[in-house]
RODO-2510 file (C-alpha; in nm, 4 decimals, decimal comma):
residues 441
     n   res          X          Y          Z
     1     m     3,7563    -0,1750     2,8698
     2     v     3,6450     0,0051     2,5538
     3     s     3,3968     0,2866     2,6174
     4     l     3,0882     0,3429     2,4013
     5     f     3,2418     0,6633     2,2643
     6     d     3,5650     0,4832     2,1721
     7     q     3,3623     0,2136     1,9959
     8     i     3,1661     0,4716     1,7948
     9     a     3,4904     0,6498     1,6996
    10     e     3,6517     0,3210     1,5950
    11     e     3,3512     0,2251     1,3818
    12     t     3,3559     0,5692     1,2171
    13     t     3,7248     0,5564     1,1242
    14     s     3,7022     0,1933     1,0080
    15     r     3,4368     0,2799     0,7504
    16     p     3,5720     0,3342     0,3977
    17     l     3,6617     0,6946     0,3317
    18     a     3,4149     0,7151     0,0415
    19     d     3,1336     0,6222     0,2800
    20     r     3,2481     0,8612     0,5537
    21     l     3,2601     1,1495     0,3026
    22     r     2,9247     1,0722     0,1435
    23     p     2,7517     1,4126     0,0985
    24     k     2,4802     1,4932     0,3489
    25     a     2,3243     1,7746     0,1422
    26     l     2,2788     1,8425    -0,2272
    27     g     2,5228     2,1321    -0,2081
    28     e     2,8041     1,8958    -0,1046
    29     i     2,7830     1,6944    -0,4274
    30     v     3,0742     1,7885    -0,6536
    31     g     3,0862     1,7920    -1,0313
    32     q     2,7104     1,7833    -1,0956
    33     d     2,6105     2,1498    -1,0804
    34     h     2,3728     2,1030    -1,3740
    35     l     2,1649     1,8843    -1,1396
    36     t     2,2348     2,0000    -0,7856
    37     g     2,3483     2,3604    -0,8278
    38     p     2,1190     2,6556    -0,7500
    39     d     1,9557     2,6281    -1,0934
    40     g     2,0035     2,2529    -1,1318
    41     a     1,7321     2,0180    -1,2514
    42     v     1,7040     1,8321    -0,9187
    43     t     1,7108     2,1546    -0,7167
    44     r     1,4241     2,2964    -0,9211
    45     m     1,2276     1,9710    -0,9014
    46     l     1,2506     1,9571    -0,5232
    47     a     1,1645     2,3265    -0,4905
    48     s     0,8461     2,2711    -0,6917
    49     g     0,7328     2,0006    -0,4487
    50     s     0,6561     1,7650    -0,7382
    51     l     0,8870     1,4666    -0,7545
    52     g     0,8565     1,2204    -1,0430
    53     s     1,0366     0,8960    -1,1193
    54     l     1,3915     0,9320    -1,2477
    55     i     1,6615     0,7367    -1,4254
    56     l     2,0110     0,8472    -1,3229
    57     w     2,2558     0,7685    -1,6014
    58     g     2,6274     0,8159    -1,5544
    59     p     2,9687     0,6525    -1,5093
    60     p     3,0671     0,4781    -1,1850
    61     g     3,1557     0,6983    -0,8903
    62     t     2,9620     1,0065    -1,0000
    63     g     2,7145     1,0096    -0,7103
    64     k     2,4029     0,8305    -0,8351
    65     t     2,3295     0,6483    -0,5081
    66     t     2,4075     0,9539    -0,2961
    67     l     2,1827     1,1729    -0,5104
    68     a     1,8938     0,9282    -0,4744
    69     r     1,9348     0,9212    -0,0935
    70     l     1,9393     1,2989    -0,0690
    71     i     1,6340     1,3338    -0,2946
    72     a     1,4436     1,0944    -0,0670
    73     a     1,5485     1,2928     0,2399
    74     e     1,4598     1,6298     0,0838
    75     a     1,1209     1,4960    -0,0331
    76     d     1,0562     1,3344     0,3071
    77     q     1,0047     0,9889     0,1577
    78     h     1,1057     0,6493     0,2929
    79     f     1,4231     0,5374     0,1126
    80     e     1,4329     0,1759    -0,0030
    81     q     1,7336     0,0451    -0,1953
    82     i     1,7717    -0,2760    -0,3970
    83     s     2,0185    -0,3955    -0,6598
    84     a     1,9031    -0,5509    -0,9855
    85     i     2,2003    -0,7863    -0,9643
    86     f     2,0674    -0,9605    -0,6526
    87     s     1,6902    -0,9064    -0,6780
    88     g     1,4196    -1,0998    -0,8591
    89     v     1,0453    -1,0696    -0,9078
    90     g     0,9793    -1,2274    -0,5671
    91     e     1,1761    -0,9620    -0,3814
    92     l     1,0169    -0,6878    -0,5916
    93     r     0,6709    -0,8057    -0,4817
    94     k     0,7764    -0,7795    -0,1161
    95     v     0,9115    -0,4295    -0,1729
    96     f     0,5903    -0,3228    -0,3480
    97     d     0,3711    -0,4730    -0,0724
    98     a     0,5709    -0,2896     0,1935
    99     a     0,5392     0,0352    -0,0040
   100     r     0,1610    -0,0117    -0,0256
   101     a     0,1448    -0,0620     0,3534
   102     r     0,3475     0,2539     0,4124
   103     r     0,1255     0,4425     0,1715
   104     r    -0,1818     0,3466     0,3746
   105     d    -0,0037     0,4990     0,6746
   106     g     0,0618     0,8169     0,4800
   107     v     0,4304     0,7531     0,4108
   108     a     0,5609     0,7754     0,0537
   109     t     0,8339     0,5389    -0,0711
   110     l     1,1260     0,6246    -0,2929
   111     l     1,2618     0,2997    -0,4373
   112     f     1,6207     0,3202    -0,5572
   113     v     1,7208     0,0420    -0,7976
   114     d     2,0924     0,0171    -0,8633
   115     e     2,2024    -0,1307    -1,1982
   116     i     1,8411    -0,1196    -1,3182
   117     h     1,9478    -0,2092    -1,6718
   118     r     2,0242    -0,5606    -1,5479
   119     f     1,6537    -0,6324    -1,4987
   120     n     1,4974    -0,8152    -1,7933
   121     r     1,1947    -0,6872    -1,9833
   122     a     0,9384    -0,8642    -1,7625
   123     q     1,1047    -0,7382    -1,4439
   124     q     1,1137    -0,3833    -1,5780
   125     d     0,7447    -0,4086    -1,6701
   126     s     0,6600    -0,5003    -1,3109
   127     f     0,7424    -0,1428    -1,2037
   128     l     0,4832     0,0153    -1,4325
   129     p     0,1628    -0,0335    -1,2265
   130     v     0,3203     0,0781    -0,8971
   131     m     0,4684     0,3838    -1,0645
   132     e     0,1347     0,4724    -1,2233
   133     d    -0,0723     0,4405    -0,9054
   134     g     0,1824     0,6302    -0,6929
   135     t     0,2830     0,3360    -0,4732
   136     i     0,6490     0,4197    -0,5343
   137     t     0,8631     0,6905    -0,6801
   138     l     1,1266     0,5036    -0,8779
   139     i     1,4850     0,6188    -0,9124
   140     g     1,6887     0,3804    -1,1232
   141     a     2,0656     0,4055    -1,1637
   142     t     2,2508     0,2798    -1,4677
   143     t     2,5920     0,3106    -1,6251
   144     e     2,4499     0,2051    -1,9633
   145     n     2,2584     0,4079    -2,2191
   146     p     1,8913     0,3907    -2,1082
   147     s     1,7741     0,4202    -2,4684
   148     f     1,9271     0,0802    -2,5400
   149     e     1,8879    -0,0977    -2,2072
   150     l     1,5476     0,0070    -2,0672
   151     n     1,1958    -0,0571    -2,1951
   152     a     1,0258     0,2263    -2,3789
   153     a     0,7277     0,1932    -2,1430
   154     l     0,9506     0,2460    -1,8390
   155     l     1,1355     0,5361    -1,9992
   156     s     0,8075     0,7060    -2,0873
   157     r     0,7204     0,7190    -1,7164
   158     a     1,0562     0,8460    -1,5908
   159     r     1,2819     1,1409    -1,6612
   160     v     1,6421     1,0609    -1,7518
   161     l     1,9053     1,2727    -1,5752
   162     t     2,2657     1,2421    -1,6888
   163     l     2,5486     1,2551    -1,4358
   164     k     2,8840     1,3658    -1,5732
   165     r     3,2220     1,2076    -1,5321
   166     l     3,3966     1,4090    -1,2598
   167     e     3,6389     1,6688    -1,3919
   168     d     3,9862     1,7077    -1,2448
   169     d     3,8887     2,0059    -1,0288
   170     a     3,6032     1,8079    -0,8726
   171     l     3,8363     1,5163    -0,7971
   172     a     4,0912     1,7559    -0,6488
   173     a     3,8182     1,8997    -0,4275
   174     l     3,7420     1,5487    -0,3008
   175     l     4,1090     1,5011    -0,2110
   176     d     4,1038     1,8280    -0,0164
   177     r     3,7898     1,7142     0,1641
   178     a     3,9539     1,3784     0,2465
   179     e     4,2538     1,5523     0,4000
   180     r     4,0263     1,7700     0,6143
   181     e     3,8199     1,4680     0,7230
   182     t     4,1218     1,2606     0,8235
   183     g     4,3325     1,5479     0,9527
   184     q     4,6219     1,4183     0,7405
   185     t     4,7994     1,5581     0,4383
   186     l     4,8670     1,3162     0,1552
   187     p     5,2444     1,2510     0,1363
   188     i     5,2677     1,3352    -0,2346
   189     d     5,4059     1,6220    -0,4397
   190     d     5,2084     1,8214    -0,6979
   191     d     5,2976     1,5903    -0,9884
   192     a     5,1952     1,2839    -0,7909
   193     r     4,8726     1,4540    -0,6899
   194     a     4,7938     1,5203    -1,0565
   195     l     4,8774     1,1559    -1,1335
   196     l     4,6438     1,0383    -0,8570
   197     v     4,3617     1,2453    -1,0092
   198     g     4,4338     1,0907    -1,3503
   199     m     4,4314     0,7392    -1,2053
   200     a     4,0795     0,7967    -1,0706
   201     d     3,9565     0,8440    -1,4295
   202     g     3,6598     1,0633    -1,3361
   203     d     3,5404     0,8352    -1,0533
   204     g     3,4863     1,0047    -0,7157
   205     r     3,4767     0,6789    -0,5231
   206     a     3,8030     0,5740    -0,6861
   207     i     3,9918     0,8921    -0,5928
   208     l     3,9011     0,8439    -0,2255
   209     t     3,9926     0,4746    -0,2350
   210     l     4,3278     0,5596    -0,3929
   211     a     4,3905     0,8258    -0,1278
   212     e     4,3249     0,5674     0,1444
   213     e     4,5711     0,3339    -0,0254
   214     v     4,8397     0,6032    -0,0241
   215     w     4,7961     0,6545     0,3491
   216     r     4,8117     0,2779     0,4086
   217     v     5,1387     0,2244     0,2221
   218     a     5,3138     0,5448     0,3325
   219     r     5,5803     0,5133     0,5978
   220     p     5,6810     0,7964     0,8311
   221     g     5,8735     1,0562     0,6354
   222     d     5,7639     0,9290     0,2900
   223     a     5,6939     1,1885     0,0223
   224     f     5,6029     1,0322    -0,3113
   225     d     5,6749     1,1865    -0,6469
   226     a     5,4912     1,0611    -0,9583
   227     d     5,7301     0,7695    -1,0162
   228     g     5,7154     0,6700    -0,6515
   229     l     5,3371     0,6790    -0,6567
   230     r     5,3281     0,4540    -0,9626
   231     a     5,5520     0,2092    -0,7843
   232     v     5,3326     0,1755    -0,4755
   233     l     4,9880     0,1886    -0,6357
   234     q     4,8334    -0,0532    -0,8790
   235     r     4,7196     0,1374    -1,1853
   236     r     4,3418     0,1521    -1,2058
   237     a     4,1940     0,0113    -1,5286
   238     p     4,0243     0,2713    -1,7480
   239     v     3,6465     0,2834    -1,7422
   240     y     3,5677     0,0802    -2,0501
   241     d     3,3242    -0,1994    -2,1306
   242     k     3,4035    -0,3573    -2,4629
   243     s     3,0405    -0,4425    -2,5296
   244     q     2,8740    -0,1246    -2,4053
   245     d     2,8839     0,2545    -2,4118
   246     g     3,2561     0,3033    -2,3481
   247     h     3,3331     0,0897    -2,6520
   248     y     3,0873     0,2633    -2,8831
   249     n     3,1789     0,6123    -2,7657
   250     l     3,5501     0,5653    -2,8313
   251     i     3,5176     0,3884    -3,1661
   252     s     3,2810     0,6654    -3,2751
   253     a     3,5364     0,9256    -3,1666
   254     l     3,8156     0,7424    -3,3515
   255     h     3,6116     0,7148    -3,6702
   256     k     3,5096     1,0811    -3,6652
   257     a     3,8659     1,1968    -3,5938
   258     v     3,9885     1,0028    -3,8982
   259     r     3,7025     1,1385    -4,1094
   260     g     3,7832     1,4885    -3,9827
   261     s     4,1510     1,4577    -4,0917
   262     d     4,2856     1,4963    -3,7369
   263     p     4,5694     1,2417    -3,7014
   264     d     4,6554     1,3481    -3,3463
   265     a     4,3034     1,2968    -3,2108
   266     a     4,2745     0,9729    -3,4092
   267     l     4,5960     0,8409    -3,2526
   268     y     4,4722     0,9425    -2,9075
   269     y     4,1478     0,7451    -2,9376
   270     l     4,3298     0,4498    -3,0933
   271     a     4,5663     0,4529    -2,7944
   272     r     4,2737     0,4846    -2,5506
   273     m     4,1108     0,1729    -2,6893
   274     l     4,4317    -0,0280    -2,7042
   275     d     4,5172     0,0794    -2,3493
   276     a     4,1743    -0,0327    -2,2302
   277     g     4,2206    -0,3802    -2,3755
   278     e     4,0228    -0,3569    -2,6982
   279     d     4,0909    -0,6352    -2,9486
   280     p     4,3469    -0,4838    -3,1906
   281     l     4,2078    -0,6882    -3,4783
   282     y     3,8693    -0,5270    -3,4195
   283     l     4,0412    -0,1894    -3,4557
   284     g     4,2109    -0,3143    -3,7704
   285     r     3,8745    -0,4125    -3,9176
   286     r     3,7326    -0,0712    -3,8341
   287     l     4,0246     0,1020    -4,0053
   288     v     3,9488    -0,1019    -4,3162
   289     r     3,5890     0,0180    -4,2974
   290     m     3,7033     0,3810    -4,2665
   291     a     3,9228     0,3408    -4,5735
   292     s     3,6223     0,2338    -4,7788
   293     e     3,3608     0,4640    -4,6286
   294     d     3,5443     0,7936    -4,5835
   295     i     3,8318     0,7830    -4,8329
   296     g     3,7260     0,5453    -5,1058
   297     l     3,8743     0,6211    -5,4454
   298     a     4,0057     0,9614    -5,3395
   299     d     4,3077     0,7523    -5,2375
   300     p     4,2858     0,3918    -5,3653
   301     q     4,5957     0,3040    -5,1587
   302     a     4,4088     0,3640    -4,8326
   303     l     4,2258     0,0316    -4,8407
   304     s     4,5459    -0,1585    -4,9185
   305     i     4,7318     0,0099    -4,6339
   306     a     4,4488    -0,0574    -4,3847
   307     l     4,4392    -0,4244    -4,4879
   308     a     4,8170    -0,4467    -4,4651
   309     a     4,8084    -0,3005    -4,1118
   310     k     4,5497    -0,5571    -4,0009
   311     d     4,7594    -0,8373    -4,1497
   312     a     5,0773    -0,6956    -3,9951
   313     f     4,9234    -0,7022    -3,6493
   314     d     4,7968    -1,0550    -3,7105
   315     y     5,1533    -1,1507    -3,8047
   316     l     5,3467    -0,9625    -3,5358
   317     g     5,1060    -0,9549    -3,2434
   318     s     5,1321    -0,7044    -2,9573
   319     p     5,3036    -0,4693    -2,8948
   320     e     5,4976    -0,4580    -3,2248
   321     g     5,1875    -0,4894    -3,4421
   322     e     5,0168    -0,1933    -3,2776
   323     l     5,2557     0,0401    -3,4596
   324     a     5,1190    -0,0862    -3,7919
   325     l     4,7672     0,0057    -3,6774
   326     a     4,8952     0,3495    -3,5797
   327     e     5,0576     0,3902    -3,9227
   328     a     4,7318     0,3066    -4,0984
   329     c     4,5383     0,5341    -3,8639
   330     v     4,7589     0,8331    -3,9451
   331     y     4,7582     0,7522    -4,3183
   332     l     4,3776     0,7419    -4,3254
   333     a     4,3464     1,0615    -4,1234
   334     t     4,5801     1,2471    -4,3603
   335     a     4,4405     1,1018    -4,6841
   336     p     4,2023     1,3026    -4,9084
   337     k     3,8446     1,2258    -4,8100
   338     s     3,5474     1,1177    -5,0195
   339     n     3,2280     0,9346    -4,9361
   340     a     3,1257     0,9272    -5,3032
   341     l     3,1687     0,5504    -5,3217
   342     y     2,9735     0,5007    -4,9985
   343     t     2,6915     0,7220    -5,1262
   344     a     2,6930     0,5529    -5,4670
   345     m     2,6621     0,2084    -5,3102
   346     k     2,3692     0,3197    -5,0961
   347     g     2,1971     0,4624    -5,4039
   348     a     2,2592     0,1469    -5,6052
   349     m     2,1241    -0,0710    -5,3225
   350     r     1,8141     0,1461    -5,2989
   351     a     1,7567     0,1198    -5,6747
   352     a     1,8081    -0,2565    -5,6652
   353     r     1,5402    -0,2928    -5,3971
   354     e     1,2969    -0,0552    -5,5678
   355     h     1,3139    -0,2009    -5,9178
   356     g     1,3152    -0,5702    -5,8351
   357     s     1,4461    -0,8388    -6,0715
   358     l     1,4652    -0,6480    -6,4003
   359     l     1,6327    -0,8327    -6,6875
   360     p     1,9519    -0,6654    -6,8136
   361     p     1,9322    -0,5441    -7,1762
   362     k     1,9467    -0,8438    -7,4093
   363     h     2,2409    -0,7141    -7,6091
   364     i     2,4758    -0,7695    -7,3109
   365     l     2,3468    -1,1198    -7,2338
   366     n     2,5159    -1,4334    -7,3675
   367     a     2,3235    -1,6682    -7,5958
   368     p     2,4546    -2,0211    -7,5281
   369     t     2,1466    -2,1838    -7,6945
   370     k     1,9745    -2,1324    -8,0313
   371     l     1,6508    -2,0415    -7,8528
   372     m     1,8219    -1,7624    -7,6627
   373     g     1,9793    -1,6397    -7,9839
   374     a     1,6373    -1,6375    -8,1502
   375     e     1,5096    -1,4344    -7,8564
   376     g     1,7658    -1,1652    -7,9301
   377     y     2,0167    -1,2455    -7,6551
   378     g     2,3542    -1,0945    -7,7464
   379     k     2,2203    -0,9274    -8,0601
   380     g     2,3900    -0,5949    -8,1318
   381     y     2,6532    -0,6234    -7,8609
   382     q     2,9643    -0,4191    -7,9407
   383     y     3,2932    -0,5496    -7,8024
   384     d     3,4461    -0,2403    -7,6429
   385     h     3,8053    -0,3331    -7,7215
   386     d     3,7188    -0,3287    -8,0929
   387     q     3,5727     0,0228    -8,0725
   388     p     3,7518     0,3571    -8,1057
   389     d     3,9009     0,4546    -7,7674
   390     a     3,7981     0,1056    -7,6434
   391     f     3,4556     0,2505    -7,5670
   392     s     3,1263     0,1555    -7,7317
   393     g     2,8972     0,3881    -7,5380
   394     q     2,6266     0,1226    -7,5129
   395     d     2,3659     0,1304    -7,2377
   396     y     2,3960    -0,1441    -6,9738
   397     f     2,0951    -0,0612    -6,7549
   398     p     1,7647    -0,2502    -6,7824
   399     p     1,5521    -0,0675    -7,0461
   400     e     1,2625    -0,0237    -6,8002
   401     m     1,4872     0,1567    -6,5582
   402     g     1,6799     0,3951    -6,7812
   403     r     2,0288     0,5279    -6,7144
   404     r     2,1128     0,6256    -6,3586
   405     r     2,4050     0,8135    -6,2044
   406     f     2,5031     0,6836    -5,8606
   407     y     2,8729     0,7656    -5,8436
   408     e     2,9666     1,1339    -5,8245
   409     p     3,3426     1,1671    -5,7647
   410     v     3,4637     1,4654    -5,5665
   411     e     3,7295     1,7132    -5,6742
   412     r     3,9842     1,5716    -5,4278
   413     g     4,2666     1,3240    -5,4561
   414     f     4,2551     1,0572    -5,7247
   415     e     3,8805     1,1041    -5,7706
   416     r     3,9608     1,4266    -5,9546
   417     e     4,1169     1,2088    -6,2286
   418     i     3,8226     0,9680    -6,2196
   419     a     3,5842     1,2605    -6,2721
   420     k     3,7738     1,3605    -6,5862
   421     r     3,7428     1,0065    -6,7253
   422     l     3,3712     0,9917    -6,6515
   423     d     3,3125     1,3275    -6,8199
   424     y     3,5095     1,2102    -7,1254
   425     w     3,3084     0,8874    -7,1522
   426     a     2,9835     1,0782    -7,1039
   427     r     3,0680     1,2968    -7,4059
   428     l     3,1551     0,9932    -7,6167
   429     r     2,8374     0,8146    -7,5081
   430     a     2,6257     1,1148    -7,6073
   431     e     2,7964     1,1366    -7,9465
   432     r     2,7704     0,7658    -8,0261
   433     a     2,4183     0,7183    -7,8976
   434     g     2,2946     1,0349    -8,0647
   435     q     2,1758     1,1694    -7,7272
   436     g     2,2089     1,5163    -7,5855
   437     g     2,3489     1,3989    -7,2538
   438     d     2,3702     1,1152    -7,0046
   439     g     1,9974     1,0538    -6,9847
   440     d     2,0222     1,0374    -6,6055
   441     g     1,7037     0,9107    -6,4444
***
């Protein structure tokens, strides 16, 4: 017959390790000292006795739910938890009614909403009146950027606190805590321990789940090195959502590494995205964009090489085609940089919008009819190939607009040669038009 104490012990040990090790005080939370340390934002807020609504933004496994529970306990408020995945407006009404009843009895309610970004606009709006009248203190948790996923009205009533991805030392501390809790030492050497930390990818829940898995598969006398650990554990997929923050953060890092002429960092972020399952053709398209935006005519070959890499991957597929993307990535990162073309295009687009549908000067327009000829279309046009130096120096801008200078080549790469040509033509234009300069507007 199983005693009550044996039953309690069995229930305790059968709970997942991540749940058994859930911090019971703010000081036990690892990796978030900027929030829960002695001078942390949450510590100061609780010490002031004034608790407002919060949005906790951070990657999975960083302690958002635990932090909300501990805040409720420290503030002596009733803790109510719902998930936006499973809740609708009907359930929200019940939660709000219950909070109002508790409020009449003098009990405050802290409502924790997991995955709050999954609520639609109308559902998010339903929180506003109960936040304003003090019926609830809202703490929402999200892995997505609140600026993009939450209503401005909701954000204006809540403070956003960012939880950080757990660093390796914080994950190692969790492993130490797990060994103390279980009274067992993980049967792994130092290299395997470092590998286990890397597999967790900054996720505290994941490191504890992986530790449990090691204990489950280990036989008496086992001692895993890194290769042995890889063999017995399924590799955890990197934290990456191809339509959300992980995607945009890494493509931004890749683009800036290329722009910053750092081929090693560029290769790293390219590898990160490929490893996470990003569409290689998307990466190929982005490399083409980088060639045009950040290199331009400083190296006219860059665009051709980026296009060739995209086509090579399309032709070869994975994994052979990924090397072509890497080749283009390194070429772009090591190429001379210029955004002169990008800036010129923006200026030209702005001028096109500002000046409307101006007619080009008549001397560069064709006159296919007698009427158009009588109107002066084509009159005075000089065929450049018949002119000295194959350059007439005529003005091609609409007369009402005047000459403009959009393209300013830099003194790098091939654009240095382009700058010489433009200066030469500017001198000829001034001589042949009888002007003192370009007449830039």
